[in-house]
C-alpha positions as CSV (number, residue, x, y, z in Angstrom):
1,M,0.0,0.1,0.0
2,L,2.9,2.3,0.8
3,V,4.2,2.0,-2.8
4,G,0.8,2.7,-4.4
5,L,0.4,5.6,-2.0
6,R,4.0,7.2,-3.0
7,L,3.3,6.6,-6.6
8,S,-0.1,8.1,-6.7
9,N,1.2,11.2,-5.0
10,A,3.6,11.7,-8.0
11,A,6.6,10.9,-5.7
12,G,7.6,7.9,-7.6
13,W,8.1,6.2,-11.0
14,F,8.5,2.6,-12.7
15,E,11.5,1.4,-14.4
16,V,11.4,-1.4,-16.9
17,F,14.5,-3.5,-17.4
18,F,15.9,-6.8,-18.8
19,F,18.5,-9.2,-17.6
20,P,21.2,-10.3,-20.1
21,K,21.9,-14.1,-19.8
22,R,24.6,-15.9,-21.6
23,R,23.6,-19.3,-23.1
24,V,25.9,-21.8,-25.0
25,T,25.2,-22.3,-28.8
26,P,23.5,-25.5,-29.9
27,E,26.7,-26.6,-31.3
28,L,28.5,-26.3,-28.1
29,H,25.7,-27.9,-26.2
30,A,25.9,-31.0,-28.6
31,F,29.8,-31.1,-28.1
32,L,29.6,-31.0,-24.5
33,K,27.0,-33.8,-24.3
34,A,29.4,-35.9,-26.6
35,L,32.3,-35.0,-24.4
36,A,30.4,-36.2,-21.3
37,S,29.6,-39.6,-23.2
38,L,33.3,-39.9,-24.1
39,R,34.2,-39.5,-20.3
40,E,31.5,-41.8,-19.0
41,R,31.1,-44.5,-21.6
42,E,34.3,-44.0,-23.7
43,Q,32.0,-43.3,-26.7
44,P,34.0,-41.3,-29.4
45,I,32.8,-37.8,-30.3
46,P,31.5,-37.5,-33.8
47,E,34.0,-35.6,-36.0
48,T,31.1,-33.3,-37.3
49,L,30.5,-32.0,-33.7
50,A,34.2,-31.2,-33.2
51,Q,34.4,-29.5,-36.6
52,A,31.4,-27.2,-35.8
53,L,33.6,-25.4,-33.1
54,P,37.0,-23.8,-33.4
55,A,39.8,-26.2,-33.2
56,E,41.3,-24.3,-30.2
57,V,38.1,-24.4,-28.2
58,V,37.8,-28.3,-28.9
59,S,41.5,-28.8,-27.8
60,L,40.9,-26.9,-24.6
61,L,37.6,-28.6,-23.7
62,L,39.2,-32.0,-24.4
63,Q,41.9,-31.0,-21.8
64,G,39.3,-30.2,-19.2
65,V,39.3,-26.5,-19.3
66,S,36.0,-25.0,-18.1
67,L,33.8,-22.8,-20.2
68,T,34.5,-19.7,-18.2
69,D,38.3,-20.2,-18.6
70,L,38.1,-20.4,-22.3
71,P,39.9,-17.5,-24.3
72,R,37.7,-14.3,-24.3
73,Q,37.9,-14.1,-28.1
74,S,36.1,-17.4,-28.4
75,H,33.1,-16.3,-26.3
76,K,31.4,-14.6,-29.4
77,V,31.5,-18.1,-31.1
78,I,30.3,-20.4,-28.3
79,F,27.9,-18.2,-26.4
80,H,24.9,-16.0,-27.4
81,L,23.1,-13.5,-25.2
82,V,19.4,-13.6,-24.5
83,Q,17.3,-11.1,-22.7
84,L,15.2,-12.1,-19.8
85,G,12.3,-10.0,-18.7
86,P,10.9,-7.6,-18.5
87,S,11.1,-6.8,-14.9
88,V,9.5,-3.7,-13.3
89,R,10.9,-1.8,-10.5
90,S,9.0,1.0,-8.5
91,R,11.1,3.9,-7.1
92,W,9.9,6.7,-5.0
93,R,11.4,9.7,-3.0
94,E,10.6,10.3,0.5
95,D,12.6,13.0,2.3
96,A,16.1,12.9,1.0
97,H,16.1,9.1,0.3
98,T,15.1,7.2,-2.7
99,Y,13.4,3.9,-2.0
100,Q,12.8,1.0,-4.5
101,G,10.7,-2.2,-4.7
102,I,10.4,-4.8,-7.4
103,V,7.0,-4.9,-8.6
104,G,7.3,-8.2,-10.7
105,H,8.7,-9.7,-13.7
106,E,8.0,-12.1,-16.4
107,I,10.6,-14.3,-17.8
108,S,10.4,-14.7,-21.5
């Protein structure tokens, strides 16, 4: 009720924003599944999966390097950004302070 009261008195505003989320590409996801099968059941990785990624990335992943430790220049090839949201935040001023509250969000 306090938020509604402050906003109705023209002492507040709403902000709409999105969250960037990094996701692996379908090619990398398929390679990682094949890599898990290699380690668990010793099934070879199909050559087409390895050829879909840069050779340096394949080599490092086979050595056990984590995704976050891969070279920065390879991130554009193996990750893509998606925007989650929108999320709405209410903000209002009272005295000399600015307060905020998350109104709600929808993940798309």
